[in-house]
C-alpha positions, 0 to 999 in steps of 0.5 A: 082799869081801862078808865084809869089807864086813860090819858086823863088824870084825876086830881083826888082830894081824900082823907087818910088816917095816920099813926099819931105821935104822942102829944100832937098839940106840941112841936114834934121832934123826931129822931134820926132813926125815925126819919131814916126809917120813913125815908127808906119806906118812901123810897121802897114804895116810890121805886116800886109804884111810881111809874114816872119817877125817872121821867124827868130825873134820871135814875142815877140822879134820883138815887143821889137825891134819895141818898142825900135826903136820908143823910140830911134827916139822919141827925133828927129834926122837927116835924116842920123841918122834915116836911120842908126837906121832904117837899124839896125832895119830892119836887125834884121828881118834877111830877104834878101829882107827887107831893106831901099833899096839904089836904091829906095830912093828919091833924097833927101835921096840919096843926104844926105845919100846913094850917099855921096862922101865918097867912099874909093879909092880902091876895096877889098875882105873880106877873112879869116877875112881880107880886101885885096885890089884888085884895087887901085883908089888912088895915093898911092903905099901903096894901091896896089892890094894885100895889106891888109887894117888893119885900117881905120881912126884908127879903126881895120878892124875886129872891123869895119866889126863887127860894119857894119854886124848888118846893113846888110840884109841877110836871117837868120844866113847866115853871108857869105851873109852879108860879101859878101854885104860888099865887094867892087868890084868897078863897083856897084852903091851901096854896103852896105859898101859904104852906111854904112861906113860914118855912123859909122866912121867920113869921110869928105874929106879924110880917113886914111888907114893903110896897110900891104903889101905882104912883111910884111911892114906896112904903114899909108897914108891919101888919098882923098875919092871919089864919086862912079863915080870918083872911077869907072872912075879911076878904069876903066882906070887902070883895066879891069872892067865891063863898063855896066851891059851888061858886066856881061853876056859873052859866050866863047868856051874855047877849043874843049870840054869846054864852059864858060857862065857867067850870072852875073845878072838876072836883064835883063830888064837893058840889051841893048841886048835881053837875050833870043837870047843870050842864044839860040845862046850860046847853039847852038854854043855848040851843033855845037862844040860838047861841053862836059863841060859847066861852068856856072858862076853865082857868084855875081848874087843875082837874078832878073827875074825868067824867066832867070832861067826857060829858063836855065832849058830847056837847062841844065836839061835832066833828070826830077828833083823832088823838095821837097814840099814847101809852099808859104803864104801871111798874107793879100789879099788886101792892106788896103785903109789907107796904099795905099797912102804910098805903091807902087809895080811894079804890081797893081794887087798885091794891091788887090788879093781877087780873087786869094788868099784863107784863110787857116785854120791857117789864112794865104793866099795861091794861090787858085790853090796851093798845097803842093806837090813835083814838077818836073822840066821837061827835056828840049826838046833839052837840052845840052848833056854834064855836067854843072859845076855851079860856086856859092857863097854867093851872090846867094840869091834870084832867083840864090839861087833857081837855085843853089838848082835845080842844086844841085839835077841835076845829070848832074851838079856839084856846085863848090865854096862856100856856097850860100846866101839865107837860107834853112829855107826859104826866103821871096820875090816874091811880094815886096811892096815899103813902103814910109815913109811920113815924112822922105821920106825913102823907105823900101822894104817889101816882102810879100810871105814867102816860106819854105821847109817842116820840120826842115831845117838848118840855112844856104845856099846851100853847093856846091858839090865841096867846094873851100875855098877863100884864101888870097893867091888866092886873092893876086895872082888874081887867080880864084880858083873856075874856075880853080877847075872847069877846073880841 
């Protein structure tokens, strides 16, 4: 439990099993009684188990949201409509680990809701309130990289993004993370934009796109929508793309003085190679080459296994770093028997923690050996002797949020890029429970460990030492401004 009650939060992708409705291939319609039962079960579980439920949304307001959701579903609706209503509700918690996890849904929910063949045939970035195409998977020259999408099915992009934002998970008021989740790079299995777009505009077999090219010319085209795999296959033929999760890790000696290490994910259990020897070999090469500067690229990396972060500390920390005191709490110490048929997790010891947790005077549970004191990250035994430049951005919201916070305090490191995801007021994660709603089958991730710094904190992520604003000009030119600034 001590490892789980750290400030570093795990981003877990797991598969759960769910009760299946009859005829999972058809569009499922659920009665009001079924959905009310699901909502009440979710409310009971979240009020008991979610330690960060009221961190950003006061209890009285959260109670109103629960009541309103129950009223909204009372007349019954389709599975897709319920997933949409549920997602909008869960986003009101303002927690980056609380959502109807796309990866964890049972087959019938994926078939009807999250895996529909309604992907737009291009990849894009959202910058300066504009949608700029970065890769084109259609046959239309009007969707070429650099073009700006101004309307989708007649709806202005700015208004469309405003409609989608209240559906997207993030910690507190960190809207930069929400915008990051709405971008489409093309290789992802799921993005919030892909999942939620067909729920807010009508898409069946094609979509009408209005564009503005770099010469200021407008065009309106209707193009077929694609499945995720169709889009990826076309983009992979036309552009240099990651073909597997292995491609998110890379190391290169750029010149006699500088090395580049990309760690695009900490979900290392999905890698086909062993990550520990990879890191060891990278730092061995730098030592032999006498490398003076390391560019550590964690952009796009939400988090994953905290052991990766801890291994990095042994390599890039050569002066002990004192971190401010944090408090990690839970609101229960045992999953009650009545909830166990609907609750899963990756570690069965999390079902009963009565031996490892103690109740405090303010009625929360903490690790038996925990203390609210500053912690020190020790210097590595043989750390990198040069300076580390860490490229960061809005996606860094879990373990990489904590990593960014440590490196911000590292005198031998410089953060370069944009504000991170996460939130200085605290995050909730560490132990994540998979709540399976019995009638709809929808799964909801319920994080259970709320961690926070002591005292008042701003409602935002971590500001880098060197801020590199994202610009339309850089995106259109395919220019990596953060890497270029670090090299400078």
